[in-house]
C-alpha positions, -999 to +999 in steps of 0.1 A: +150-583+126+175-559+109+210-555+124+214-522+138+249-502+129+261-472+155+287-451+139+285-426+163+299-422+196+273-429+224+288-391+239+310-366+233+325-374+270+333-408+255+347-398+223+372-373+242+375-401+268+388-428+239+406-400+223+424-392+254+431-433+265+446-433+227+472-402+234+484-415+268+486-453+253+496-457+221+508-426+211+529-415+243+530-447+256+520-442+289+502-474+301+499-464+338+489-429+325+459-447+305+454-471+324+446-451+362+431-418+343+407-437+320+397-473+331+370-483+358+389-500+384+357-517+401+340-525+375+371-531+344+369-567+327+396-583+314+396-608+282+435-612+277+437-645+293+479-640+304+468-604+321+453-601+355+416-584+361+424-553+374+440-522+361+467-520+393+478-555+388+484-550+354+509-520+353+528-544+381+525-576+357+543-546+329+566-538+355+573-568+361+576-581+330+603-556+317+625-564+356+626-600+346+641-596+308+642-562+298+662-576+265+634-588+252+605-568+270+616-537+267+607-505+287+573-486+268+589-457+264+611-482+238+582-497+227+580-498+184+548-496+167+526-490+137+490-478+137+471-491+113+435-486+115+418-466+149+382-467+151+357-452+181+321-469+167+294-466+195+311-470+230+342-493+219+375-481+204+388-505+183+426-503+177+445-524+148+482-520+151+516-542+150+539-539+182+572-546+191+584-546+233+622-552+221+647-552+196+646-589+199+608-589+192+598-593+159+565-582+165+531-594+169+498-582+153+468-568+175+431-556+175+421-536+206+387-536+216+381-512+249+344-511+258+334-480+273+304-469+299+303-430+299+341-417+299+349-445+314+367-483+304+353-512+320+358-542+294+384-549+272+395-574+244+423-583+223+434-608+197+470-610+189+493-630+163+527-629+156+542-616+127+559-640+107+586-639+083+572-641+056+535-643+047+519-668+016+498-639+003+532-621+000+513-588+014+522-571+049+499-580+081+495-543+079 
């Protein structure tokens, strides 16, 4: 059976929700508003092994991490990031970006995969890689 590639968002509601979520989380850096406004708390599945499965618990996790080590893990508004790629494909929002969470953090490259059902996020995967001082290729990671 040949592979089928669906490029269009599954609905206008999903596209609008994905754009709103992207704006809150990646542009305005308001993790709490993004998670509370766009994630289905009852159905959400988190695949990052360091994060709890509940959006409410994730909000608390980020707050606790900042309180424990504010020099490394700055408040969300102080995070530095650089957007690289953003895709809305079928029922997924996919974001590839560099982010540093504080002044002593050299940063990491992320690929986030957010799966929607209608206008709510129900699943998240990510791939995270630390940014080295130098790359063997000589090319930046972004």
